[in-house]
C-alpha positions in Angstrom: -2.7 -37.9 14.2 -4.0 -35.9 11.2 -2.4 -36.3 7.9 -3.0 -32.7 7.0 0.4 -30.9 6.9 -0.8 -27.5 8.0 -2.6 -28.9 11.1 0.5 -30.8 12.0 2.6 -27.6 11.8 0.0 -25.7 13.8 0.2 -28.5 16.4 3.9 -27.7 16.8 5.4 -30.4 14.6 8.6 -29.6 12.8 8.1 -31.1 9.3 10.9 -31.9 6.7 8.9 -30.0 4.1 7.0 -26.9 5.3 3.3 -26.8 4.1 2.4 -24.0 1.9 -0.4 -21.7 1.1 -0.5 -18.0 0.0 -2.3 -15.0 1.1 -4.8 -13.9 -1.7 -4.1 -17.0 -3.5 -7.5 -16.8 -5.0 -7.3 -13.5 -6.9 -6.8 -11.2 -9.8 -3.4 -12.7 -10.8 -5.3 -15.8 -12.0 -7.2 -15.8 -15.3 -9.6 -18.2 -14.1 -10.5 -15.9 -11.2 -11.0 -13.0 -13.5 -13.4 -15.0 -15.5 -15.4 -16.1 -12.6 -15.6 -12.6 -11.1 -16.9 -11.3 -14.4 -19.6 -14.1 -14.3 -20.6 -12.9 -10.9 -20.9 -9.3 -12.0 -19.0 -7.6 -9.2 -16.8 -8.2 -6.2 -19.5 -8.3 -3.5 -21.8 -10.3 -5.6 -18.9 -12.8 -5.9 -18.4 -12.8 -2.1 -22.2 -13.6 -1.5 -22.6 -16.3 -4.2 -21.6 -19.4 -2.4 -21.1 -21.5 -5.6 -18.9 -19.0 -7.3 -17.0 -18.1 -4.1 -16.3 -21.6 -3.6 -15.1 -22.0 -7.2 -12.5 -19.3 -6.8 -11.4 -20.8 -3.6 -10.8 -24.1 -5.3 -9.0 -22.6 -8.4 -5.5 -22.2 -6.7 -5.9 -25.6 -5.2 -6.5 -27.2 -8.6 -3.8 -25.2 -10.3 -1.0 -25.5 -7.5 -2.0 -28.1 -4.9 -1.6 -25.8 -2.0 -1.9 -27.5 1.5 -4.6 -25.1 2.5 -7.5 -23.3 0.9 -8.6 -20.0 2.5 -12.2 -19.0 2.3 -12.9 -16.4 -0.4 -14.5 -13.4 1.4 -13.6 -10.0 2.5 -12.9 -8.5 5.9 -15.5 -5.7 5.3 -18.4 -8.1 5.1 -18.6 -7.9 9.0 -19.0 -4.1 9.0 -21.7 -4.6 6.3 -23.4 -7.2 8.4 -23.4 -4.7 11.4 -25.3 -2.3 9.3 -22.6 -0.2 7.5 -23.3 0.6 3.9 -20.5 -1.0 1.7 -19.7 -0.5 -1.9 -16.6 -0.7 -4.0 -15.3 1.9 -6.4 -13.4 0.6 -9.5 -9.8 1.3 -9.2 -10.2 3.0 -5.8 -11.3 0.2 -3.5 -13.9 -0.1 -0.7 -16.2 2.7 0.7 -18.3 2.5 3.8 -20.8 4.8 5.4 -18.5 6.2 8.1 -18.9 5.8 11.9 -18.0 9.3 13.1 -20.5 9.9 15.9 -22.5 8.1 18.6 -25.6 8.3 16.4 -23.6 6.7 13.6 -22.7 3.9 16.0 -26.2 3.6 17.4 -27.4 2.7 13.8 -25.4 -0.6 13.9 -27.2 -3.9 14.7 -26.1 -6.1 17.7 -23.2 -8.4 17.1 -25.5 -11.5 17.4 -27.7 -10.2 14.5 -25.1 -10.5 11.8 -25.7 -14.1 10.8 -28.6 -13.8 8.4 -26.7 -11.3 6.2 -23.5 -13.6 6.4 -25.4 -16.9 5.7 -24.0 -17.1 2.2 -20.4 -17.0 3.6 -21.2 -20.1 5.7 -22.8 -22.0 2.9 -19.5 -21.3 1.0 -17.6 -23.0 3.7 -19.9 -26.0 3.7 -19.4 -26.4 0.0 -15.7 -26.1 0.4 -15.5 -28.9 3.0 -17.4 -31.1 0.7 -15.3 -30.2 -2.5 -11.7 -29.9 -1.2 -9.2 -32.6 -1.5 -8.9 -34.8 1.7 -5.6 -33.6 2.3 -6.3 -29.8 2.1 -6.9 -27.7 5.1 -9.8 -25.1 5.0 -8.9 -21.8 6.7 -11.6 -19.3 7.7 -10.7 -15.7 8.4 -11.8 -12.3 9.6 -10.3 -8.8 10.0 -8.9 -8.0 13.4 -10.9 -5.3 15.3 -8.3 -2.4 15.0 -8.1 -2.9 11.1 -11.8 -3.3 10.6 -12.4 -0.1 12.8 -10.0 1.9 10.6 -12.2 1.2 7.6 -15.5 1.8 9.5 -14.4 5.2 10.9 -12.8 6.6 7.8 -15.3 5.1 5.4 -12.4 3.9 3.3 -8.8 2.8 3.3 -6.4 5.5 4.4 -2.6 5.8 4.1 -2.1 6.4 7.8 -5.3 5.2 9.5 -5.6 8.9 10.7 -9.3 9.1 11.4 -9.2 6.0 13.6 -6.2 7.3 15.5 -8.1 10.6 16.0 -11.2 9.0 17.3 -9.3 6.8 19.7 -7.6 9.9 21.2 -10.5 12.3 21.0 -13.5 10.1 21.5 -12.1 7.1 23.4 -15.5 5.9 24.8 -17.0 5.8 21.3 -13.9 4.1 19.9 -13.9 1.5 22.6 -17.5 0.7 22.1 -16.9 0.2 18.4 -14.0 -2.1 19.1 -16.0 -4.0 21.6 -18.8 -4.4 19.0 -16.4 -5.7 16.3 -14.8 -8.0 18.9 -18.1 -9.8 19.6 -19.2 -9.9 16.0 -15.8 -11.4 15.0 -16.1 -14.2 17.6 -19.6 -15.1 16.4 -18.5 -14.9 12.8 -15.5 -17.1 13.1 -17.4 -19.4 15.3 -20.0 -19.9 12.7 -17.3 -20.6 10.0 -15.9 -23.3 12.3 -19.4 -24.7 12.8 -19.8 -24.8 9.0 -16.4 -26.6 8.6 -13.4 -24.2 8.8 -10.5 -26.2 10.4 -8.4 -23.2 11.3 -9.2 -19.5 11.5 -6.9 -16.5 10.8 -7.2 -12.9 12.2 -5.7 -10.3 9.8 -4.6 -7.1 11.6 -3.3 -5.4 8.5 -2.7 -2.0 10.1 -1.5 -3.1 13.5 1.9 -1.6 12.6 0.5 2.0 12.8 -0.2 1.6 16.4 2.8 2.5 18.8 3.5 1.7 22.5 0.6 1.1 24.7 -1.9 1.7 21.9 -0.6 -1.4 20.0 -1.1 -3.6 23.2 -4.6 -2.1 23.8 -6.0 -2.0 20.3 -4.3 -4.7 18.5 -3.1 -7.3 20.9 -5.9 -7.2 23.5 -8.7 -7.5 21.0 -6.8 -10.5 19.2 -6.4 -12.0 22.7 -10.1 -11.7 23.5 -11.2 -13.3 20.3 -8.7 -16.1 20.5 -9.6 -17.1 24.1 -13.3 -17.0 23.2 -12.8 -19.2 20.1 -10.6 -21.6 22.2 -13.3 -21.8 24.7 -16.1 -22.6 22.2 -13.8 -24.8 19.9 -11.1 -26.5 21.6 -8.6 -27.9 19.3 -9.2 -25.4 16.5 -6.0 -23.5 15.7 -5.8 -19.7 15.5 -3.3 -17.9 13.4 -2.8 -14.1 14.2 -1.3 -11.6 11.8 -0.5 -8.2 13.4 1.3 -6.9 10.3 4.0 -4.4 10.7 4.7 -5.5 14.3 8.5 -5.6 13.8 10.4 -6.6 17.0 7.0 -6.7 18.8 6.3 -10.2 17.1 8.5 -11.6 19.8 6.4 -13.0 22.7 3.1 -12.8 20.7 2.2 -16.6 20.9 1.9 -16.3 24.7 0.3 -12.9 24.8 -2.4 -13.6 22.2 -2.8 -17.5 22.9 -2.5 -18.1 19.2 -1.2 -21.3 17.7 0.8 -19.5 14.9 2.0 -16.0 14.5 2.1 -15.0 10.8 5.0 -12.6 9.8 5.3 -9.9 7.2 8.5 -9.4 5.3 9.6 -6.5 7.5 11.5 -8.9 9.7 14.1 -11.4 8.7 13.5 -15.2 8.9 16.8 -15.5 10.7 15.7 -13.0 13.4 12.2 -14.5 13.6 13.5 -18.1 14.0 15.3 -17.0 17.2 12.9 -14.5 18.7 9.4 -15.8 17.6 9.5 -19.5 16.4 11.0 -20.7 19.6 7.5 -20.0 21.1 5.6 -22.0 18.4 4.5 -22.2 14.8 5.4 -19.2 12.5 4.0 -18.5 9.1 5.7 -16.5 6.3 7.4 -14.6 5.1 8.5 -14.2 1.4 8.1 -10.6 -0.1 5.2 -10.7 -2.5 7.2 -8.8 -4.9 9.1 -11.9 -5.8 5.9 -13.2 -7.2 6.3 -10.4 -9.9 10.0 -10.5 -10.5 10.7 -14.3 -10.1 14.1 -15.6 -11.3 17.1 -16.5 -9.1 16.2 -14.0 -6.3 12.8 -15.7 -5.8 14.7 -19.1 -5.6 17.4 -17.9 -3.3 15.1 -16.1 -0.9 12.6 -19.0 -0.7 15.3 -21.4 0.0 16.9 -18.9 2.7 13.5 -18.7 4.5 12.9 -22.5 4.4 16.4 -23.0 5.8 16.0 -20.4 8.5 12.8 -21.9 9.8 13.8 -25.6 9.3 14.4 -26.1 13.1 10.9 -25.6 14.2 7.2 -25.6 13.0 6.7 -23.5 10.0 4.1 -22.8 7.3 5.6 -21.2 4.2 3.7 -18.1 3.0 4.2 -14.7 1.7 4.6 -11.7 4.0 1.7 -10.1 2.5 -1.0 -11.0 -0.2 0.1 -11.8 -3.8 -0.5 -8.8 -6.1 -2.6 -8.6 -9.3 0.5 -8.1 -11.5 2.1 -11.4 -10.3 3.1 -14.1 -12.8 1.3 -17.3 -12.1 4.5 -19.2 -13.3 6.5 -17.6 -10.4 4.1 -19.3 -7.9 5.0 -22.6 -9.4 8.7 -21.8 -9.0 8.1 -20.9 -5.4 6.3 -24.1 -4.6 8.7 -26.3 -6.4 11.7 -24.5 -4.5 10.0 -25.1 -1.1 9.2 -28.6 -1.8 12.7 -29.5 -3.2 14.7 -27.3 -0.6 14.7 -29.7 2.1 
């Protein structure tokens, strides 16, 4: 049996104290991250510099002793590896050359041709496996196909994912081909991360909640299921965490549908509901509101304790319901960790 707490929870073990990590734990709320990013020059240069990307991944482990480190990268590296132009506009976020027509799609490279471009990411994983403390689990990740497609089609983040919804309705064949391309690339990308040393992989479907009815099943859940099944076939025993953010009551039953070892929950559902409806089927991860990392105080302590208590009857990884924000107070992270580890 492994001594790594995250792996034990993912295997279905109910632990007296839940293991902890935090989405975006290596990020702008940390002064040491900001210093390293300045050294790198810009965000993409940081992502593609294995030594510096490993350094920012390690920073929150040194500061907080989280039970897991998550590879520092970005979900849009896969579209870039497929041939999309990618750049970041200060204060506004990512921009990509949009996929609007069949001829735009035809300019993309095959899924199997992404690895030269992504080789620095795999090198970061290898460095981390060497440098991380023995007890710390290394998590690799990728964006889920629906979410990645929303950025590729619009060429940027959008409030309602409107351009992707328009394409799936008005150009369904082109949309399906794009999703299929992203599915194959994501399988190969995560498989390469596992081969380099990732012990767990996570799929982030950040915009799953904007899909309704049959579209949610077809464009969020079905691609997640395909990727999970392929990874399980290639890498038996490597756990998969799925995060279809905004799923609401549709979180129920997703362990079985997707085949994932853990379902990550946003803060739009209560821990009490999720313990009954979702955790009965396996490990859950979450789901403290990230706003508590800004405001702190008694509310942070009380909500953290309530989540730990609600999920105490089954396998649980404590995390936020979304990524920590740049305006968070690093001291509130200490308070959260101390509360989790002393709540049992």
